[in-house]
N, C-alpha and C positions, 0 to 999 in steps of 0.2 A: 132386748137392749145388750149392744157390749158392755165389756166391764171397763170403762176408760180411765176409772178412778184407783190410783196405788195399785196400777199392775204393767202388763208388760205391754200394753195396745201404746203403741208409737206412731203421734204424732208429727208426720214431715211437713217443714217451713222452708218453700223455695225461698231464698234472701233473707239477710241477717243485719238490715238496719234498724233503725228508731222502733219504724213500726213494729218487726218482729219482738224487739226488745221487750215493746207495750206489752205484744200479744203475752210474751212469758212470764207478765206480772201474774196474769191471771190462770195459765197453766201453772205456773206453780201454786198457787193459790187452790186449786184443785186435785194437786200431784199429779199430773199427767204430762207421763214422760214423752219429751221431746228430741229432734233433730232436727237439723238447721245447716243448709245449704249457703255458702257467701263465697265472693270471690275476694274479699280482705281478711288478711290475719287480723286484723283488727276490728274485724265488725262488731258492733254494738251487741249483737244477740250473745256471743260467745260464751259470755259470764255465766246466761245463766240458763244456757239448754242443757239436755242431760250429754246430749253428743254432738262436735260441730264438725264440721266437713268443709274444708276450703277450695272452691273450685267454679270455675265460670258456668253463670247460669241460662248461657246460651249455646252451651257446650250439651250436643245430643248424649252423646255415652256416660258423661258426667251425670245430668239428671236424669238420663234412663235408671242407672243403676243406683243414684242416691234414692231414686222413688221404688225400687223393686223392694227395698229394705224397711218399710214405714208399713201403716195401717190406712190412715188418710194423707192423702196430699193435699197441702193448702200452698197459700203464696200470701208475701206482704210485696211484692215489685210484680207491675207486667212482665217486666222485660225476661222473659223465661222462652226458655227450648218448648214452642208449643207441639212440635213432632213427636219429642221426647214422653209429654205426657197424651198426647194422643194415645200412641203404644200402650201405654200402662193401662189407660180406662179400657182401651182392645180388651187387653188380658184380667181385665175386672177388677184393677185397682179401683178403690174409692178416690176422686180428682175433683176437688172443689175450689175454686171455680171450673165447672168445665171447661176442657181445652175448644170447646165450639163459641161459650160466651167470651175467652179470651181473643179469638180469633178475629169476633165483630168490634172488638174494642183495641187489641193492640194498634192498629192501623188506625188513625185518624179519619183515614177517609172513608175505609169503611164504616166504619163507626157512622158518620154522617150521612153514608147512604142506605145505613141499617135506618134512623133514624126519618127517611126521606119514603124509604117502604111501609114503616109501621105506622104512619101518621102522626108521626110525635113532633108537635112544634116547634124548629130549630131554624138559625138566622141561615138566609139563602147562601150558598155555595157552590163553587164552581171547581173542579178536581184537574189538577195540569202534572204532566208528568216532569218538568224538569222547570226550572228557571227561567231556560230561554222561553220554552213556551208559553210561559206565564206574562213575559216581557212581552213579546210579540201580541197576545190577547189584550194587553193593558195598550203597545202601540195602536191596536186597529179599532180599542176603543169598545170591546169587548167587558172590560172589568172596569168600572167607575174608583176612582183614587176619593179617598182613602180608605181603604181596606186592609183585613185582618188578614196575614200571612202566618199558616201552619204549617208544619212538617209533617208528612202524614207517618211517619215512626221518630221514636225514639225521643221525643221533647217531652220534659216536666218542667214542674218549679219555674215556668215563666222562660226556659230553653225552649228553640223551636215556635213560638210564638212570637211576631211582629206587630207593629200596624206600622201600613205601608202609607205615605202619605206622598212620594215624589216618586221615580222608576227607579231613580240611585240607591234607596232604603233597600232594593232588593241584594243589594254589591254586598259578598263576604255571610249571605247567610249561606245553609248549607243546601247543598244544590239535590235534586231528588224530586222524586214524588209530593207533590202538594196542595193546599187548597186555599182556596181566594176565598173568605167569608165576608160579607156585609155588615161592614160596621154598624151596631144597634145603638142607636144612644139609648141606654139604658138608666133607670132610678137606682136600683140594685142589682148586686149578685149574690144569689142565693144559694144555700144549696142544702139539700136532705138527703138522709141515710135512709136506706132502705133496707130492713133483714129479711133471709126466708130463707127455711131450714127445706129439705128434702121432701119432708112430709107435706109441703106447701103452705103452712104458718107461714105469713109476712107482715110484718112490721113499720110503722116508720117512724121516726126520729122528727121533735119539733123543726121549724127549720130554722136555720143559720142564716146570718148576714154576713157579708165576707170586705172589710174593707181594706183593699189595695195600696203596696208602697208605688207610688209615682213611677220610679225609674227600673226597678227590680224586676215589676211584675210578678211581687209575690203577694202572699195573702200578711196582710200586718196584724190585723185583729180578726177575730172570729168572733161573733157576736150571737149566744144565744139567752131570750128569743129574737129572732129577727123583729127590730122596731118599722113593722109592717103590718098592713090592715088584716083581721082576722080574715075575710074572703079573699085574701090574696095569700094568705098563709097556708087556709084551705086546699088551693087552686093547686099550689107549690108541691102539695102533698099528694094530691091525684095525680098531676103530673107523674111526680117520681114511680109510685105504684106502678103507673100506665108503662114506664122505662122497664121498671122490673120485671112487669110479668111478661114485656116482650124479648127480653133478654133472658128469663127462664135462669136467673143467675141461682147458686146455692152460696148462702155467706154474705157481707155485706156490699152494697151496690152504694157508693158517693153519686148521687147527681148534681152535678154545678147546672148552677141557672141563671139566666138572666129574666128581672123584672121590666121591664118596656115603660116607656112614659105613659102608655097606655094600660098599665095592669098586664099584660099579656104576660104569659110563663113562656121564656125559650128554653130548649134543654141546648148547654155549652156541647159540657161532652162529661165523661162518668170513669168513675173508678171501682172496679171490682173486688176491695178489699177496704181495710181500716182506713181514713184519711184524714187529713189534716184539720179539715172541718168540725171532727169529731172527737177530739183531742178534751174540749171542756168538758166531756161526757165525765172524764174520770174523776174529776172532784165534784161534777151537777148534774150527774145522773142516776136513775136509780140503778140501770143496767148499764157499762161504762161499752163503750163500741166494740174493745176490746174481746171482752166476756161474750158478747152478743156474737160477736164473729166465732168463736172459738164453740157457744152453741148452736148456730147456727152449721156450721161443719160437722157436729156432730150429732146432728138432728135431735137436741135436746131440747125442750122448753122455750121458746124464744123469751126475754126477759122484759120485764115494763120499761118502755123509751122515756116515758115523760122525764121532766128536771126535776130534782129537789128544790131548787136554786136557782138564781142568775146566773150567767158564767161566761167570761170573757176570756179568749186565749190568746194570747201575745208571742208570735214565733222568735226565737233569741235565734238570729242570723249573725254571720261571721261581719264585723265592722268594715267599711270598706278600707282600704289601706293598711290591714294588717293580713300575713300570711306566716304559718309555722304552730308551735307549740301554744295551745290555748289557754288563755287566762278569762275566768268571767269578772269583771270588775263591779265591785257594789253590789253584788248578791246578798251579804247581808242588811245592806239598805231594804234591799225589796222585801226580805224574808220579816223585817218586822212591820212592814204593813201589812194591816188585816185582810183577810181571806185568801192572801198570795202563796199558791206553791209552785216553785219552780221546776221543771224535769229537764236534765240534763241524759245527753243523750249516749255521751261517751265516746266520743270523737275526738280524738288527742288533737289533730289539725285544724284550724282554722283558715279558711279564706273568707275574699270578700263575699257576702248571700250566704255562706253554705249555712244549711239548717242544723244547728249546733244543739238547739234545745227547745222546749216551748214554757211561758208561762200561764198558768191560770188562776185569773182574780173570779170569786164568785162573791155575790150579795145579794139580799131580796129585791134590790133597788138595782136594775142595768144602769141606770143613769149614773148613780154613785162606785160602780163596777168601774164602768167606760174609764170613768177621771181616773181611779185607781192605776188602770189599765195604762192612761197615759202617762202618770208618776214612771210606773214599771219601764216602760219605753225610755224615757228619758236618763231613766237611771244604772239601770244595768249597760254594761259594754260587753259584748264578746271581741278579745284583741288577741295579740299573742305577745307571750316574753320579748 
């Protein structure tokens, strides 16, 4: 086994946002040397890595030369130059998740076709090359309204996804390849994080339930354990493991799912990295998702995924109507509440719905945690000076 700890071994991370920053809590715990690439001079990771490189993640030469210099390369965002990491892998560099996994995930159209070809349950869909092509299909009644429109490339955090109730709703959306997906009436949105190391060890985390903000289409609360029947939870973990086996990923895979009215589990989409739905694990789990990602990509034994306590995560997003230097209003108020831990990501500028941090609430009783979460949500405000 490589000597990862207190040595010259270097872990490279593509992306320097909050996920990278939280991954660095764990590399510092183990004294693993890190090098991070991010386009922003003020990336949250800058303060915690050993070497910070500012540069574009989609530029071949930047990513390639960055990767030449590290021992193992991982990501904290999918939007990276895949050709560069393919060349690095071909030259013998260890890259996790593998470029072929990212190719199947980076484009939502390819991701949906992947589920279809691997018999993974997912909502029915059709692919279109442009908005005009999609509009023609609606006019010809090949597509039934309402449906969910998804951009194949570049959408995240509620962007690149819209519910289309009438043809005019397509106006102003990004043109290009897209998906029209059947709008599924569902009871719950669930997620399961799966970890896998190169030795083939696989573990799943308990099912979490996601409550969404109605306007922003962003997760408002992540609740663990999900308030669902035991047989549904078991099915969700089994489906997530099937997805993980199909992708043969190394590292973490967050699998987002719908629980339908008839308790079917349909896969919505995946992310091959630490994920918003796993933030609760920092305070609530035996092994948090960031430590688990590290263990997985370094082929170390995977840690216990059980929760020690019930956990709820509240996203801190920029309040509407505020743009500029950030101020966290009433943070002392929430810190006086039982079992409440704020995480501030280090972004100096706020704007409406920008993810600025999160708060975890832990309690043995998930119903009590949910009540405190509501108080947290109503107390703290992310505004500007």
